[in-house]
VEXMISE-440220 format. One record per residue: z negated, x negated, y negated of N, C-alpha, C in turn; residue in three letters. Coordinates in steps of 0.05 Angstrom, whole numbers, plus 5000, padded with zeros to 4 digits. Each point is the difference from the previous one (the first is absolute). Layout:
N
ZXYZXYZXYALA/...
//
This chain:
342
495850354512500950155018498450255002MET/500950265006498450185012500350045029ILE/497350005009499949945027498250235014ILE/501150195017498950235011498749975027VAL/497050005005499249975024499550325014PHE/500550005023499450225018498249935017VAL/497850205002497449925019498950265004VAL/499250035024498350275004498150084988ASN/497849784997497550114987499649654984ASN/500949994973499449824985497549934995TYR/498050215001496849874994498949905026TYR/501350005026498849865020502149775009THR/502049964982501549795005502450085022ASP/499650285006502450135022498849925026GLY/497549995003499049905030501249725012GLY/501449864981501449745012497949805000ILE/499449955025497649754999500949764991SER/502649945009501249694990501249944980GLU/500350214980501550024972498950174981PHE/499249844974498750164982502150074979SER/500650285002501850104977499149934971VAL/497350064995498849994976500049744988LYS/499949795017499649704986503049945000ASP/501550075016503149924999501250154976PHE/499250244991501150144975498949864974ALA/497249974999498949854981500849734992GLU/501249815020500949754997502850034988LYS/501350225009502749984985500050174973LEU/498250144993498750154975499749754974SER/498449785013499149824984502049814992LEU/502550035016502649824991501850164987ARG/498950234989501550174980501650245013GLY/499750055023502250225011497950254998HIS/501950174999498750314999499850085026LYS/497850095007499550055028499450365004ILE/501350135016499550285009499250035029ARG/498150205000499250025031500850315001ILE/500850075026500450245013498250025024ILE/498450194998497849995023499650315003THR/498750095020498950295000497049975014TYR/498650124987496849995004499150324990ASP/499550155014499650304991497750004985THR/498049865003497249984982500649974971ASP/502349824993500549914973502450114985HIS/501750145018502650094985499350204982THR/501349974975499950104979497749964980GLY/498449765006497849954988500949694987LYS/498549944975500649744990499649775018LYS/502149794992500649805023496649814997ASN/499749905021497849835002500749694984TRP/502449935002500949744993501450004983ASP/499549994970501450044978502349784995ASN/499849765018502149814998503250115009SER/499750185022502250085008500650285001PHE/502850084996499950345001500750015030GLU/497850285007500049995029500550335003ILE/501850055014501150285006499350065027PHE/498750244997498750095024501750245012HIS/500249995031501850165016497650205014ILE/500350244997498050125019500950095024SER/498049985023500549985029499150345009LYS/501550065024499350265013496949955004LEU/498750265006497049965009500149945025ARG/501350085020499949925026503249905011ASN/500049754984502749825013500449945027PRO/502550005008500449905030500649704995ILE/499749845020500749724999502449984990THR/500349764985502649914988502750045018TRP/499349915026501849925022501750275001LEU/498250235004501950215011500750204973PHE/498549944975499550204977503049954985CYS/501350194992502449954984499450064970ARG/498150234996499250054973497050014995LYS/499049794988497449964998498550144967GLN/502350124985498950044976502150204987TYR/499550114979501950194990502349834986LYS/502150045010502049794987500550044970LEU/500750314992500650044974498149914980SER/497850015002498049894980499749715000ALA/499949885026499649705002502149834991GLU/502350115009502349834995501049954968LEU/498650204985500149934970498349734992SER/497650025014498349804993501349725013ILE/501350005025500449745008502649944982ILE/502150144990501849994983499149864973ASN/497850124987498649884981499149724997LYS/498949965030499149745006502349784999ALA/501750095014502249794999502049984978LEU/499550174983501850014975500149644989SER/502249944999500049734984499049775018GLY/499050045025499349775020501749805003ALA/499549725004501649815008500049925034ASP/497550105010499749995028497950205007ALA/500050035028498450165013498949885023VAL/497550015004498249825021498750235016HIS/500550065028498850215012498349845018ILE/497250035006498449845012499550055028CYS/501250195007498850075033501350285010GLN/500950015024501450255010498950244992PRO/500850174995499150284990502250194992SER/499450244997502650204994499749994967ILE/498049954988500149884971501849824992LEU/499949765017502049804997503050065006GLY/500150195022502950045008501450214975ARG/498150144995501550194972500349824983VAL/498049824989500849884974502549795004VAL/500249895024501849855008502850194990TYR/500750245011502250154999500350034968LYS/498050074986500350074973500849764990VAL/498649725003500949764992503249905002ALA/500550065025503050025007502350124984GLU/498950284995502050164990500049864967ARG/498049924989500049924975500949654993ALA/501049955026500649644999498349804996GLY/497350085006497849864991499749785026ILE/499649794999499549785024497550075012PRO/499750015029497850075012498949755019VAL/497749945003499049825020497350145013ILE/500049975025498050075016497949815009ALA/497350024999498149795009499450075028GLY/499749805017499249985028497449885002PHE/497650174999497649824995497850075020TYR/500850205016498150055025501149935022THR/498749825018500949915024499550215025LYS/501750105012500350185024497449885016PRO/499749725008498749895016496850024992GLU/499550004971497550084991499350285004ASN/501750184999499750295001499150075032ILE/501549875015499649995033497149925006ILE/499749784989497149895006497650154986ARG/500450124979497750154986499450205013ASN/502250165017499450235010499749955034ILE/500049765009498749965025502050025019GLY/503049974996501750025015502049775004GLN/498649794995501649775005500149895025ASP/499150175020500749985027502750065010TRP/501050154984502950145009501849844981PHE/501549815016501249804984502650114985ILE/501550255010502250084980499350124978PRO/497050064991499550184981501349904971SER/499449774998500849864974503350004997ALA/501149925023503250044998501050284990HIS/498150235014500550264994500050064969ILE/497849884991499650044970502449924983ILE/500449755009502549854982502150185003TYR/500550135021502450125006500050254982PHE/498350175001499550234987500149934972LEU/498549824992500549944966502449954996TRP/501649815015502449974989502250235000ARG/499450175024501950185002499750264980TRP/497750094993499150164984499849954972PHE/499349734989499849944977502149714989PHE/498849805011501049754989503149955005TYR/501550155019502749925004501950114975ARG/498750204981501250044972500249824983LYS/498649795004499249804977501949735003PHE/500649944979501649745000498849714996LEU/497350124988498249734994496750105010HIS/498849785009497550055012498049744993ILE/498050094988498849754992497349995020HIS/499149735011498350005017498149744998CYS/498049995012497649804994499749735016LEU/502049965016499949765015502650005017SER/500749705004502549985013499750095034LYS/498050035009499350125029500650295001SER/499550144979500850304994502750015002VAL/501249824981503150034996501449955025ALA/498949795017501549985027499350205022ALA/498150174994499850255017501650194990GLN/500450064971501750194996503049955008LEU/501049754998502149925010500650065028ARG/498249915019499750045029500250285009SER/499150234980500050245006501950164986HIS/502449894993502250114991500050084966GLY/498249894985499950094971502149814988TYR/502050144991503049864983499449934972LYS/498050124991499749944966499649694994ALA/500849954974499249744988497649994996TRP/498149765014497449914998498749834983LEU/498150124991498949804976497249935003TYR/499349765007496849935010499249854973VAL/498150184991497249894980497750155006ILE/498349765009497650155014497450104973SER/498750175010498150104982498049754992ASP/499549825019498149744994501649864981GLU/502449945000501549894979499950104972ASP/499950295002500150104970497149944987ILE/497950005018497650034987498349695000SER/501449795010498749744995500249874975ASN/500849725004499349854976502450074979GLU/499449954971501750094981502549905002GLN/500749735006502749925002501250145021ASP/498950055025501550105020500450324996SER/498250144985500350254992502150034981LEU/500449834980502150034982502849975018ASN/500349825013502149895018501150305016LEU/497750085017500650275011500750264987ASN/498749984978500850264984502649974993MET/501149764987502549974990502150075027LYS/498849905023501650115024500950275006ARG/497750134996500050315002501750124977MET/499549914978501850114972503049935010GLU/500949725013502849985005500350175022SER/498350095014501050185023500750274994ILE/498050074975501050294989503149994984TYR/500249774991502549974981502350015020LEU/499749885025502349965017500450245016SER/498350205004500450235015502650134996LEU/500850064977502750104996502349865001SER/499549705004502849845004500050025034LYS/498350025015499649985030500550305011LYS/502450124997500450305013501649945025GLN/501249805010501549945020498050015024ASN/501049945027499050055022499249665004LYS/497249965009499549775007500949915030ASN/501949744998501249945023498549825018GLU/497549974995498449865018498950205021TYR/499550274987498350195016502050095023ALA/498150025027501850135018498350205012LYS/501050275008498250215007499349995031GLY/498450205007499550005026501850025021LEU/501750224993502950025019501549784999LEU/500749904979501749704994497949825023PHE/497649965000499349815010499749985032GLN/499850325009500050025022502749995014LEU/502350104987502849945010500349725000PHE/499449824978500649744995498549835028SER/498050095008498249905021501650025027ARG/501450305004500550085025502749835004LEU/501549994973503049835002499349735004PHE/498049904992499649675001499549985027TYR/497850145015499049985029502850095021MET/501250204990501850125021502549945000GLY/500849834978502849944997500649664994PHE/498549974975499949744987499449775020ALA/497250065009499049775024501649965021ILE/500450245016501849955024502749864991PRO/501750044980502149894993499349694994LEU/498249954986499549684989498749855027MET/498950145021499749895030502449905012GLN/501950254994502249935014501649734990PHE/500049994974501449824985498949745007TRP/497249995005499049724998500049945033MET/499750195017500049875028502849975018ARG/501450224991502550025012502449874984VAL/500350034975502049854986499549764991VAL/497649914989499149714998498649855022LEU/498850145016498949885022497749884994GLY/498150104983498249864987497450195005ALA/497649854994497150145007498049924973LYS/498150124996498149924984497649895011ILE/499449764994497349835012497850064977LYS/497550005012498149964978498650234988GLY/501250215003499350264990497150085001LYS/498649865020497450095003498249934980SER/501249754986499149884971499450184979ASN/500750235003500450184978498050225005LEU/499050045021498050145006496849964982ARG/499350264991497949954982500749964971GLY/502149954997500749944969500750274984LEU/498550034981500450324983502649954982HIS/501349794995502249984984501149765004GLY/502749984993501449755008502349924979ALA/500649774995502649954982501649865014VAL/502550025003502449905015502149914977THR/500849705007501949894982502850005013VAL/501650174993503249975009501649884985CYS/502549955018502249824986502250214994ASN/499450245001502350224992502449985022HIS/499349955023501950065025499350245011VAL/501050184992499350345007499850015023HIS/502249935016500150075026498649865022PHE/498149804989498749875017497050014990LEU/499349964978497549934985498750255001ASP/501450254993498950274995499450125027SER/501549925019499250095030497749895002VAL/499949725003498249835007497150094988ILE/499550054980497750114981499150235012VAL/501950195008499350324997498950005029SER/501249855021499149985024497549855008LEU/499449794983497849874999497650144992ALA/500150134982498450234987499350265018LEU/501950125013500350205015496850045014PHE/498550215003500850264993499750094964PRO/499349744987499550094970502549924986ARG/500350184984502550024982499749824971LYS/502449825003499949834978500750164973ALA/498849964979500950044972501549774984THR/501950034993501549754986501950084973PHE/499649854977501250054975503049915010PRO/501250184982503349945005501050074973THR/502649944993501650084976499750294996PHE/499950174973499750275000502550125013ALA/502649854993502750105009499950075030LYS/498649855016499849995027498550245010ASN/498050134983498350225007501350244988VAL/501249994974501050254988502950085014LYS/501249835007502950095012500050195022SER/501950155006499950185025500149895021LEU/502149835004500049785022500249754990TRP/497949815016498750045017497050074989PRO/499650064975497350024986498450145014GLY/500950225011498050245013499049875030LYS/501749865006498749855028498449804990ILE/500549864976498049745000497350144989VAL/500150204981497350104997498950135022ARG/501550115021497950085021499449775016ILE/501249825003498449765010498349834987LEU/499150074973497849894989500549834976GLY/503050054991500549874976498850164974GLY/499249844976499350094980501249834976VAL/501050144979501249864980498949784979PRO/501349825000498849754977500150154973ILE/497849944984500550064971502749944988PRO/501750174982501949904989499549944968GLU/497850014993499349914972496949964998ASN/499149874981497349954998498150194996PHE/500550194992497950274999499350115024SER/501749975024499650065024498149835018GLU/499549804988499049775021497150035002VAL/498250124987497250045008500350315018LYS/501450164998500450255014500749875035THR/502049815000500949905025497849865014PHE/498449864985497349805008497950235009PHE/499650194985497750195009501250185026ASP/502350044999501050145034500049805013GLU/500249765002500249825022496949885002MET/497950074980497249985006498950275020GLU/501050184994499450255017501149965032SER/502049845002501149935027498349855009VAL/499749774985497749825011497350125011LYS/499150174981497250165003499850155030LEU/502250095006500250155023500849885025LYS/500249725001500149805016503050095017HIS/501950094984502650095017502249804999PHE/499749734986501749815003499349754984SER/500749974979499649734988498349984973MET/499449734996498849934973502549974977LYS/499650064983502249984976499849764984TRP/497549885003498849804976502449765001ASN/500949965026501649765004503150014989PHE/500850254994502650034988500749904973PHE/
//
């Protein structure tokens, strides 16, 4: 495969402390892949590449660039787009390693050319806040998650991250892309583990073009907000009425659930009874429950089932790992359940 990496400054690993672009590219190169690098570094633009292993395409920056968040044009498009087009010629996959204007433009060029793209989420907002001494302001990290999603990551269908906890954070902050978790430590450890994880990464690159549909497990922030309001303002009062007035029943032992980060319930599919009891017992926490895909995808009652926490059970074997990964994200955020027992 021809794989193109996009990074702000390849010679300093893009300033990404948690991930080494150089090491990652070298390991892929050793497995027979052709690696190209798109980077901008004014000091080396137009000069001979330092590393003869890869083709490195330099993009020149403006002398006084404005921060990428507000800047719309960070380089001369006419000259630099020709370099980007040359770098992407014949590429099988593009891997953009960090949020940047360069990454946004390369994404647009790759999208027009029909080349699959994956973005990397390698810098934790929590670490940024801690490094600048602003960790006392609790919403800071949430703001960065939101800004990165809105200005950069929302355009991508595929995101690679380094841990399941990061994947869980992305889901909870409304990131809708397909998430792939392979850590930098896994890639640099023992040979057997290295080979296995490099094969996994190769399979991810090969699958990018096949997964162009929307991730059905992902839920945006607006959906999460509406779902929570609907759940608390309509569903719970209706279930309380059903339990107390219609059935004349009440739940005992709810205090036993206090302090539990997750729970598994086994029901007998008596939907008008067990679903209500479980939901009321877990309230104010909201349950996540697997259900047949047709129950979620249908217009009615599928939309209501999804709002109430339903997620589709895999319809074929290839979707099983994705399902488990998504349930792992739910578990890590302590929202509902441990999936291991299903």
